[in-house]
LOVEXZA-845045 format. One record per residue (C-alpha): x, y, z; residue in three letters. Coordinates in steps of 0.001 Angstrom, whole numbers, plus 500000, padded with zeros to 6 digits. Last residue first. Layout:
# residues N
[[X; Y; Z]; "ALA"]
...
***
This chain:
# residues 372
[[390954; 820981; 266984]; "GLU"]
[[391617; 817546; 265841]; "ALA"]
[[394955; 818272; 265631]; "GLN"]
[[395232; 819171; 269134]; "ASN"]
[[393411; 815956; 270033]; "GLY"]
[[395834; 813746; 267896]; "GLU"]
[[398733; 815478; 269913]; "ASP"]
[[397157; 814611; 273384]; "THR"]
[[396407; 810791; 272443]; "VAL"]
[[400221; 810659; 271083]; "GLN"]
[[401484; 812428; 274280]; "GLN"]
[[399222; 809964; 276338]; "LEU"]
[[400903; 807091; 274750]; "THR"]
[[398806; 804754; 272139]; "LYS"]
[[397772; 800945; 272479]; "VAL"]
[[394687; 799839; 270422]; "GLU"]
[[393006; 796839; 271706]; "ILE"]
[[390450; 794730; 269704]; "LYS"]
[[388797; 793143; 272674]; "TYR"]
[[388407; 789195; 273079]; "LYS"]
[[390228; 789528; 276694]; "THR"]
[[392524; 786769; 276025]; "LEU"]
[[392979; 787003; 272428]; "ARG"]
[[393441; 791035; 272682]; "SER"]
[[395974; 790324; 275783]; "ALA"]
[[398035; 788122; 273450]; "LEU"]
[[398121; 790287; 270464]; "LYS"]
[[398877; 793395; 272604]; "ILE"]
[[401895; 790991; 274243]; "ASN"]
[[403087; 789792; 270965]; "SER"]
[[403462; 792907; 269009]; "GLY"]
[[406966; 791833; 267384]; "LYS"]
[[407999; 791857; 270797]; "LYS"]
[[405662; 793547; 273361]; "GLY"]
[[403047; 796216; 272653]; "ILE"]
[[402296; 796980; 276344]; "ALA"]
[[405891; 796298; 277020]; "LEU"]
[[407215; 798920; 274281]; "SER"]
[[404515; 801530; 275423]; "LEU"]
[[405700; 801344; 279205]; "GLN"]
[[408345; 804225; 279206]; "ASP"]
[[406209; 806556; 276972]; "GLU"]
[[403278; 806155; 279520]; "SER"]
[[400548; 804090; 278508]; "VAL"]
[[396902; 804523; 277230]; "ILE"]
[[394884; 801675; 276381]; "ALA"]
[[391873; 802278; 273629]; "LEU"]
[[389288; 799542; 273571]; "ALA"]
[[387054; 798057; 270716]; "GLU"]
[[384627; 795167; 271550]; "LYS"]
[[382476; 795736; 268765]; "LYS"]
[[379326; 795998; 271066]; "MET"]
[[381311; 797598; 273570]; "PRO"]
[[382584; 800543; 271340]; "ASP"]
[[385362; 802674; 272490]; "LEU"]
[[386154; 801135; 275988]; "ILE"]
[[389007; 803610; 277402]; "ASN"]
[[391739; 802008; 279318]; "VAL"]
[[394575; 803682; 281469]; "ILE"]
[[397354; 801401; 281879]; "VAL"]
[[399766; 802288; 284824]; "GLY"]
[[401654; 799235; 284267]; "LYS"]
[[402933; 797217; 281222]; "ALA"]
[[403717; 793734; 282324]; "PRO"]
[[401032; 793152; 281808]; "SER"]
[[398526; 794127; 279266]; "LEU"]
[[395836; 791755; 280651]; "ALA"]
[[395441; 793703; 283678]; "ASN"]
[[394477; 797029; 282046]; "SER"]
[[392414; 794599; 279372]; "ILE"]
[[390322; 793225; 282628]; "PHE"]
[[389832; 796326; 284422]; "GLU"]
[[388558; 798064; 280765]; "SER"]
[[386258; 794902; 280623]; "ALA"]
[[384738; 795390; 284116]; "ASP"]
[[384014; 791199; 285018]; "GLU"]
[[387722; 791419; 286361]; "ASN"]
[[390091; 788518; 285917]; "TYR"]
[[393440; 788842; 287498]; "LEU"]
[[396219; 788022; 284721]; "VAL"]
[[399308; 785869; 285688]; "LEU"]
[[402017; 786507; 282821]; "ASP"]
[[404020; 783291; 281846]; "VAL"]
[[407435; 783688; 280032]; "LYS"]
[[408488; 780606; 278366]; "GLU"]
[[411711; 779457; 280387]; "GLY"]
[[411490; 775630; 278809]; "ASN"]
[[407900; 775487; 279699]; "LEU"]
[[408179; 772619; 282290]; "ASP"]
[[410736; 774843; 284339]; "LYS"]
[[408348; 777736; 284068]; "LEU"]
[[405310; 775534; 285861]; "ILE"]
[[407805; 774400; 288596]; "SER"]
[[408769; 778294; 289214]; "GLY"]
[[405288; 779142; 289393]; "ILE"]
[[404504; 776887; 292010]; "ARG"]
[[407847; 777558; 294129]; "SER"]
[[407724; 781291; 293414]; "GLY"]
[[408995; 782222; 297107]; "ARG"]
[[406000; 780678; 298409]; "GLU"]
[[403266; 779850; 295486]; "GLY"]
[[402968; 782016; 292275]; "ILE"]
[[399592; 780652; 291643]; "CYS"]
[[398166; 781197; 294952]; "ALA"]
[[399632; 784688; 295028]; "GLY"]
[[397679; 785462; 291969]; "ILE"]
[[394633; 783991; 293268]; "PRO"]
[[394634; 785969; 296506]; "ASP"]
[[392312; 784012; 298905]; "VAL"]
[[390188; 785718; 301437]; "LYS"]
[[387939; 786837; 298938]; "GLU"]
[[387091; 783166; 298146]; "ASN"]
[[385838; 782500; 294703]; "THR"]
[[389101; 783881; 293058]; "SER"]
[[390027; 784716; 289806]; "PHE"]
[[392661; 783633; 287124]; "VAL"]
[[393722; 785014; 283468]; "ALA"]
[[396689; 783009; 282192]; "VAL"]
[[398786; 784659; 279719]; "LYS"]
[[401473; 782906; 277843]; "SER"]
[[404756; 784182; 276466]; "ARG"]
[[407551; 783483; 274137]; "ILE"]
[[408161; 779705; 273523]; "GLY"]
[[404658; 778964; 272708]; "ALA"]
[[402288; 781960; 272009]; "GLU"]
[[399680; 781288; 274225]; "ARG"]
[[396325; 782245; 275746]; "VAL"]
[[394537; 780926; 278871]; "VAL"]
[[391204; 781518; 280310]; "ALA"]
[[389239; 781941; 283196]; "TYR"]
[[390863; 779493; 285519]; "LEU"]
[[389098; 779385; 288838]; "GLU"]
[[390826; 779575; 292440]; "ILE"]
[[389000; 778179; 295620]; "THR"]
[[387470; 775449; 293322]; "GLY"]
[[389170; 772647; 294915]; "ASP"]
[[391016; 771590; 291865]; "VAL"]
[[392019; 775337; 291172]; "LEU"]
[[393128; 775639; 294913]; "GLU"]
[[395920; 772722; 294511]; "PRO"]
[[397824; 774615; 292000]; "ILE"]
[[400524; 772314; 290317]; "THR"]
[[398357; 770036; 288533]; "THR"]
[[395497; 772417; 287269]; "GLU"]
[[398526; 775022; 286039]; "PHE"]
[[400128; 772597; 284228]; "LEU"]
[[396906; 771397; 282632]; "ARG"]
[[396375; 774792; 281605]; "LYS"]
[[399846; 775317; 280004]; "VAL"]
[[399558; 772118; 277954]; "PHE"]
[[395895; 773348; 276768]; "GLY"]
[[397694; 776368; 275069]; "TYR"]
[[399155; 773815; 272787]; "HIS"]
[[403144; 773771; 272027]; "LYS"]
[[403626; 770758; 274000]; "ARG"]
[[401590; 768633; 271868]; "SER"]
[[400440; 765031; 271289]; "CYS"]
[[398477; 763037; 268741]; "LEU"]
[[397312; 759618; 269656]; "ILE"]
[[396401; 757082; 266972]; "PHE"]
[[394683; 754150; 268670]; "PRO"]
[[395504; 750400; 267288]; "GLY"]
[[396500; 749218; 263817]; "LYS"]
[[392928; 749220; 262188]; "THR"]
[[392524; 752807; 263538]; "THR"]
[[390754; 754460; 266371]; "GLU"]
[[391319; 758139; 266810]; "GLU"]
[[392894; 760193; 269971]; "VAL"]
[[393706; 763964; 269225]; "LYS"]
[[395254; 767049; 271199]; "THR"]
[[396782; 765035; 274090]; "ILE"]
[[399012; 766978; 275882]; "TYR"]
[[402631; 765939; 276633]; "VAL"]
[[404837; 765639; 279843]; "LYS"]
[[408303; 764084; 279206]; "ILE"]
[[410520; 761592; 280841]; "SER"]
[[413907; 760792; 279453]; "SER"]
[[414875; 757875; 277391]; "GLY"]
[[416062; 759863; 274209]; "MET"]
[[417080; 763414; 275626]; "VAL"]
[[415299; 766675; 274737]; "VAL"]
[[416093; 770038; 273640]; "THR"]
[[413783; 773169; 273672]; "GLU"]
[[414191; 776224; 271422]; "GLY"]
[[410651; 776159; 270519]; "PRO"]
[[408293; 774424; 272552]; "ILE"]
[[407759; 770991; 270469]; "MET"]
[[404602; 770660; 268464]; "GLU"]
[[406622; 771049; 265240]; "SER"]
[[408799; 768229; 266378]; "LYS"]
[[405659; 765914; 266015]; "PRO"]
[[404760; 764075; 269166]; "LEU"]
[[403302; 761109; 268238]; "ILE"]
[[401806; 758533; 271242]; "GLY"]
[[402961; 755206; 272021]; "ARG"]
[[400746; 752285; 273398]; "THR"]
[[400365; 750224; 276517]; "ARG"]
[[402379; 752815; 278617]; "GLY"]
[[402509; 756041; 277260]; "LEU"]
[[405914; 755687; 275413]; "ASP"]
[[406299; 758928; 273292]; "VAL"]
[[407204; 758919; 269779]; "TYR"]
[[409213; 761816; 268448]; "TYR"]
[[408145; 763217; 264877]; "ASN"]
[[409407; 764754; 261825]; "ARG"]
[[412695; 763126; 261037]; "ASN"]
[[412511; 760345; 263190]; "ASP"]
[[412358; 759743; 267075]; "GLU"]
[[412363; 756811; 269611]; "MET"]
[[411088; 756038; 272944]; "ALA"]
[[410751; 759509; 274803]; "LEU"]
[[408966; 758619; 278066]; "MET"]
[[405443; 759610; 278936]; "GLY"]
[[403391; 761881; 281395]; "VAL"]
[[400077; 762560; 280521]; "MET"]
[[398109; 765820; 280111]; "MET"]
[[394392; 765528; 278944]; "GLU"]
[[392732; 767225; 276216]; "GLY"]
[[391934; 763906; 274759]; "MET"]
[[392430; 761208; 277316]; "LYS"]
[[388804; 759761; 277419]; "ASP"]
[[389608; 757435; 274561]; "GLN"]
[[392878; 756117; 276132]; "PHE"]
[[391800; 753012; 278031]; "GLU"]
[[388869; 752109; 275773]; "GLU"]
[[391333; 752346; 273021]; "MET"]
[[393912; 750049; 274525]; "ILE"]
[[391108; 747523; 275309]; "SER"]
[[389891; 747613; 271672]; "ASN"]
[[393391; 747088; 270336]; "ARG"]
[[393982; 744305; 272970]; "GLU"]
[[390822; 742648; 271901]; "ALA"]
[[391535; 743077; 268164]; "GLU"]
[[395074; 741506; 268696]; "ARG"]
[[393645; 738885; 270732]; "ILE"]
[[390981; 737998; 267510]; "LYS"]
[[394051; 737979; 264994]; "GLN"]
[[396098; 735630; 267427]; "THR"]
[[393079; 733465; 267686]; "LEU"]
[[392545; 733342; 263783]; "VAL"]
[[396178; 732446; 263077]; "GLN"]
[[396494; 729886; 265778]; "LYS"]
[[393451; 727977; 265208]; "ALA"]
[[394983; 725766; 262561]; "THR"]
[[397593; 724832; 264524]; "GLY"]
[[395366; 724029; 267823]; "ALA"]
[[392739; 722068; 265874]; "ALA"]
[[394763; 719304; 264554]; "VAL"]
[[396281; 718230; 267980]; "ARG"]
[[393231; 719126; 270044]; "GLY"]
[[391081; 717345; 267671]; "PHE"]
[[392783; 713904; 267649]; "ASP"]
[[389942; 711927; 269071]; "LYS"]
[[387164; 714195; 267308]; "PRO"]
[[384910; 715789; 269216]; "THR"]
[[381198; 714869; 267961]; "VAL"]
[[378932; 715318; 271017]; "GLU"]
[[375184; 715413; 270136]; "LYS"]
[[372824; 718329; 270919]; "GLU"]
[[369128; 718201; 270649]; "ILE"]
[[366717; 721146; 270048]; "THR"]
[[362969; 720922; 270703]; "GLU"]
[[360648; 721706; 267770]; "GLY"]
[[359022; 718283; 268079]; "ILE"]
[[359448; 716696; 271348]; "GLU"]
[[362217; 714795; 273534]; "ILE"]
[[361294; 712280; 276042]; "ASP"]
[[363361; 709254; 274911]; "GLU"]
[[366615; 711214; 274111]; "VAL"]
[[369039; 709422; 271880]; "ILE"]
[[366872; 707066; 270095]; "ASP"]
[[364119; 709454; 270554]; "ARG"]
[[365977; 712015; 268044]; "ALA"]
[[366195; 709302; 265611]; "ASP"]
[[361890; 708881; 265648]; "ASP"]
[[361638; 712422; 265923]; "LEU"]
[[363472; 713291; 262852]; "THR"]
[[366405; 715120; 263069]; "ILE"]
[[367306; 718505; 261136]; "GLN"]
[[370653; 720803; 261679]; "ALA"]
[[372229; 719517; 258528]; "ASP"]
[[368922; 720371; 256371]; "LEU"]
[[369090; 723969; 257592]; "ASN"]
[[365598; 724846; 259099]; "ILE"]
[[363015; 726619; 256826]; "GLU"]
[[363948; 724611; 253726]; "PRO"]
[[365195; 726212; 250729]; "PRO"]
[[362829; 726901; 247792]; "ILE"]
[[364596; 725711; 244489]; "LYS"]
[[363115; 727776; 241434]; "VAL"]
[[361767; 726243; 238322]; "ILE"]
[[361340; 728789; 235530]; "ASN"]
[[358273; 729870; 234545]; "GLY"]
[[359081; 733644; 233682]; "GLU"]
[[357081; 735011; 236861]; "GLU"]
[[358974; 732238; 239136]; "ASP"]
[[358103; 728512; 239293]; "GLU"]
[[358147; 726563; 242432]; "SER"]
[[360250; 723798; 244016]; "GLU"]
[[360427; 722615; 247754]; "SER"]
[[362799; 722136; 250590]; "GLY"]
[[364478; 719126; 251841]; "PHE"]
[[362467; 719121; 255180]; "ASP"]
[[363168; 715887; 256746]; "LEU"]
[[360156; 714659; 258953]; "GLU"]
[[358634; 715182; 262092]; "PRO"]
[[361034; 717568; 263089]; "VAL"]
[[363595; 717913; 266388]; "VAL"]
[[366076; 720594; 265516]; "VAL"]
[[370003; 719293; 265827]; "TYR"]
[[373054; 720324; 267314]; "TYR"]
[[376535; 719031; 266669]; "SER"]
[[378601; 719681; 269327]; "PHE"]
[[382572; 720023; 269636]; "VAL"]
[[384178; 719842; 273130]; "LYS"]
[[387310; 721594; 274614]; "ILE"]
[[388312; 720952; 278470]; "ASP"]
[[390081; 724092; 279778]; "GLY"]
[[388815; 723316; 283402]; "THR"]
[[387494; 726745; 284487]; "ASP"]
[[386290; 728442; 281184]; "PRO"]
[[385127; 724881; 279793]; "ASN"]
[[385239; 725411; 276046]; "ILE"]
[[382401; 724691; 274047]; "VAL"]
[[382615; 724542; 269914]; "VAL"]
[[379704; 724472; 267965]; "LYS"]
[[378249; 722657; 264774]; "ALA"]
[[375410; 722645; 262555]; "ASN"]
[[376992; 723811; 259292]; "THR"]
[[378460; 720333; 258392]; "LYS"]
[[381839; 719246; 259354]; "SER"]
[[384345; 718251; 256827]; "ASP"]
[[386807; 717411; 259646]; "PHE"]
[[389684; 719609; 258802]; "ASN"]
[[388167; 722842; 257711]; "LYS"]
[[384890; 722571; 259757]; "LYS"]
[[386885; 721811; 262943]; "TYR"]
[[389543; 724469; 262466]; "ALA"]
[[386715; 727145; 261965]; "THR"]
[[385160; 725944; 264903]; "LEU"]
[[388522; 726089; 266625]; "LEU"]
[[389174; 729650; 265563]; "ALA"]
[[385391; 730686; 266963]; "GLN"]
[[385861; 729005; 270431]; "GLU"]
[[389446; 730623; 270898]; "MET"]
[[388000; 733855; 270044]; "ALA"]
[[385243; 733331; 272629]; "GLU"]
[[387811; 732162; 275333]; "ILE"]
[[389928; 735173; 274711]; "VAL"]
[[387082; 737689; 275193]; "VAL"]
[[385680; 735699; 278183]; "GLN"]
[[389315; 735771; 279717]; "LYS"]
[[389155; 739841; 279308]; "SER"]
[[392257; 741446; 278058]; "ILE"]
[[395371; 742492; 280071]; "ASN"]
[[397806; 741330; 277155]; "LYS"]
[[400544; 739560; 279320]; "GLU"]
[[397968; 738386; 281970]; "ASP"]
[[395321; 737303; 279618]; "ILE"]
[[397631; 735458; 277535]; "ILE"]
[[399646; 733887; 279981]; "HIS"]
[[396102; 732473; 281496]; "ASP"]
[[395236; 731197; 278184]; "LEU"]
[[398647; 729465; 277667]; "ALA"]
[[398310; 727838; 281035]; "ARG"]
[[394583; 727014; 280574]; "MET"]
[[395370; 725178; 277137]; "PHE"]
[[398181; 723266; 278527]; "GLU"]
[[396135; 721726; 281179]; "LYS"]
[[393189; 720927; 278838]; "ALA"]
[[395297; 719002; 276363]; "ASN"]
[[397032; 720647; 273306]; "MET"]
***
């Protein structure tokens, strides 16, 4: 492996793996040092230096200048056994002042001297030996580089491509790595096609020995939140703020918003002209219903809004400390307020953080008469 061949190979690795040139060079130096010690019966005082510009590879032995070689000393331990005390400086790395001045005339005790010891056929022998170590270092560097790219992605939405599937998971190509999208984290009822693009919400990013473990979801409430943030410009510039999102995937989501500008209608902004904005979001949710709820600091107003699509809801706060409320609706609005299998009232309770009981006006009247 001559210098030109090495630099071509190095540049290829850097471009292909998108990792630092310095990282690759340091890995190569370590690999070549291992090869040198193995193949040339080297002492421990050796180092390999690669010129990052030319690719020239040189091996040096380094020595500390001492008055005379220190072979260590002997002492007795508490039991009277002779114990060898090693020299303060590695014996392999020592050179006497007289020998050092044969190489460098003005060198002094305590200074370090280097001597090139590159074998003539080092490139040929070292290349094969270093390959395995270099490959390992490059893989480590690549894993670290990918981890750095994705470590801040948790809680974000990404667009990937459905690459493959097994019985339990889909695998999403996210560029330099793949994310795992469990089938249990898909929106109920949706179907997908391999090779198609897909939006996913990142719920976990963990570093492993095989690279980053990235867990994805389309069922998480954060998926709805990110869809709104990427679709509604007013949420990005702060004109509208998103108070909270609750979700029962595949059935219904409730999104509470409010405006920081009294001239801007937050619900209208989220719907968009002719429903264009909310229509785009619903398409990504596979037809899941979305209730846009106007947040209000007044708990009774907020609860009334949260029980949408039910209309004409009257709310009494029974206990603000325990967060208990009674919602009164007309007979024809009762089923809407409760929702299929209680889904609407459950989501409204989660959104407002109130325990809500729904009754009709007739039920309240009857209970009042009974109490009398």
